[in-house]
N, C-alpha and C positions, 0 to 999 in steps of 0.2 A: 504494499500500500505505500502510494507518497502521501511524505509528509506534508501538510499545511498549515502553515500558521498565518493567523490573521493581526493585523494591527491595528488599530482605532484610539486614535487621538480626542482627545476630548479635554473640551473645560466647561468646567460646573453642567455635566447634564448628566444630576442626581437621578432625574424623574427617567428618561429616556433610555440610560445606560445598561440596566438588568433586563429592558425588553430587550433592545440588538442583542443581547449577551443570550438570550432565551433563543432566541430565533436564528442564531448559529447553527446551521447543521451539524454534527457530529461527525463528519468526516474529515472534521476539523480538529487537529493536533493540540493546538495550542490556540486561548485567546489575549492577546498582550492588549492591557488598553492603558496608553500613555497619559497618564492625566497633568494637562502641560498648565501647572500651577493654579488648578481647581482651588474655590475657595469655599465650595459646600459637600456635599457626600459623596461624590463620584468614586471615589478610593474605595472608598467602603462598600458602598452599594456594588462596586465591580468584583471587588475580594468576595464580598457574598453572593455574587450569582456564579462564580467558579472561572474571574479572570486572574491571567497574571496582572498584577498593576505596577507599573515606571511611573516614578515622577521625573518631568522633563522642567526645572523653573524658570528656561528662557519662554516666553512666553511665541509662539509663532508655529504654525501649522508643521512645517519645513521640520522645525525643533525639533516639535513629538514623535512624526515621521521617523530621524535619524535616532533615536534614544530607542527606538523600538526595533531598529536594525544593527544600533550598536551592540542590546542583550542578544540577541539573535547569534549576532559574529562571535559570541564567547560560548557555543555550543562545541563539542568533539564534533571532527568535520561530518561522522555518521549517523550526529543525532541532527544537522543543518536540514534544513527542508529545502523544499522539491520546489516548492510554489510558495510567495507569500501575496497575501490577499491584503487589500487597503478596503478599510469601510470606515465610514463617520458613524460616530456616536450619538446624533441625534432623531434616531429614528426614520430619519426622512426616506433613507433605504431599505430595502424591505431584505433583512440577512438572510431569510432560508434560499432566495435568489442565488444565492455561492454556488451553487453546483451547478448552474447555468453558464457563472461567468467563468467558473476553471476548467470546463466541460471542454472546450477547443484545445486547452493547454494536453487533458489529458487522452484527449482523443485524437487530435488531427497536430498534436504536436505543435500546436502556435504556441511563441515568446511571451507574447502581450495580448490582452482581451481587456477592451474598457467596457464599462459598462453605459450604455449610453440612455439617456432620461429622454425618449421620445413624447413628442406631444402627445400624440396618442391614449401613453400610458403613464401620463403626468399629471395630479390632483390641480385640479386648480388652484393659483395660488401658491404651488408650490417652490415656484423658480419665481424670483421679481423680475422687473421687467430690465433692469440692468445687468442680472446675471443671463438672461436670455441676448441682450444684445452683445453683451461680453465672448458668449461660448461660439455665438456668430459668427463675429469680428474674427477670432483664433482661430477660428477652423478654417475659414475662408483664406487666410490668411496662410495657414498651414500648408492648406491646396494649392495656394497659388507658391508658392516659393517652394514645397518638398513637394508636390503631387501627391498629398497625404487623404484618405480618404476618411479621416477623422469630419464626425459631426459634434463630438461635445467633448467636455474635459471634467465628463465626472469622477466623482471622489471614489465609487467601489469599481475596483480595478483589482487584476490578479499579474504577476508575473512571476517566470519562473526565478529560482534564488540566485544563481550566479548570472542570469543576463541582470537582474536588477544592481548585482555589485559592479558588473560589468560598464553601465553607465554613469557611477560615480557622482550618486546625487550629490547637490550641494545648497540647491535653497534650503531656507530658513523659515520663511512665511509661504507668502500667498503665492507665489511661484511654481511650486511641488508640481501639482499636475499635470501642467503645460511642458515642465522641464523633464521629465519624464516621456511623452509624449513625444519633444525634441527630437530628444537624446535616441529616443529606439526609432524613429525616423533617420537620423543619421546614421545610427550602426547598422541600418535595416535590418532591424528584426523585423519578424512576421509579427502582424498581428491580427486584430478583428474586433470587431464594436460588436454587443451584444444587447440588443434592445431591453431595459429593465423599466419597472414600475417607480416609480418617484411620489413620494406622501409630504403636507404639510411636516416641514419637523416639529417637535417641542421645543416650548421654549422658542430662544429670538436669536435667528443667526448673527455671528461676531464677524460675518464679513460682509452678506448682502441683504444684513439685517441696518445697517449705519453707514452715513454717505462717505463719512472716511474711508470704512470698510472697502466699500465697492469701489470708490478710487484709487486706493492702495492696489488694491488686486489688478485691477484694469492696469495700472500702470507694469505692476512685476508682471503678467502674462505680455505684453506688447513688449516691454524690453525684454523679455527673454527668447519673444519671435525676429525682432530683430536681430540681435545680438547672434542668432543662430544664421539669419538668412545671408548674412553676409562676413561668415566663417569661411 
């Protein structure tokens, strides 16, 4: 059986995190919740739900993901995973769809899979107008510069562990998802999008829920695209 580990960055997700953990399929070997300086009961609730809990004091989505990767790197080689799945802690994704996300890797040897939050499977209001526009613009530019077929920068994604290491991920904040997709394109990884359902999150988004967050995220995403388009 392949070893699958899930990394969930979480900041003040005490209400949603037990629900996310409960719905993750049993094919997963370990669920790693990285509390990104949470001030509520996220860490306690995640532990009680059966997750491994790490703490990353530096605020930033990428910081949390990198903390999870650092933890996994400490395992003996034979215990390191075959596949890493990234999933948000706000219950906007449907964790049970993880089996759909990893299927192309397990059955077709695809390197990288992104869950695409397609309109027909998306609950009304689950993505803000700035998010929808940002995704459209970013994926259009990726198509223009890299002949990409990506349509979304969805956070629910799976990648072969060794391929993830080869990407040498570095973004500490909002650019994590687009950096991964751009580097996958540059390194010519095989990839696929799988349509997934998406619902209104529990609580307020730390990125799209604020004007400041939306602007910073947009600047980061466009910065990565233009950086790679001229490399």
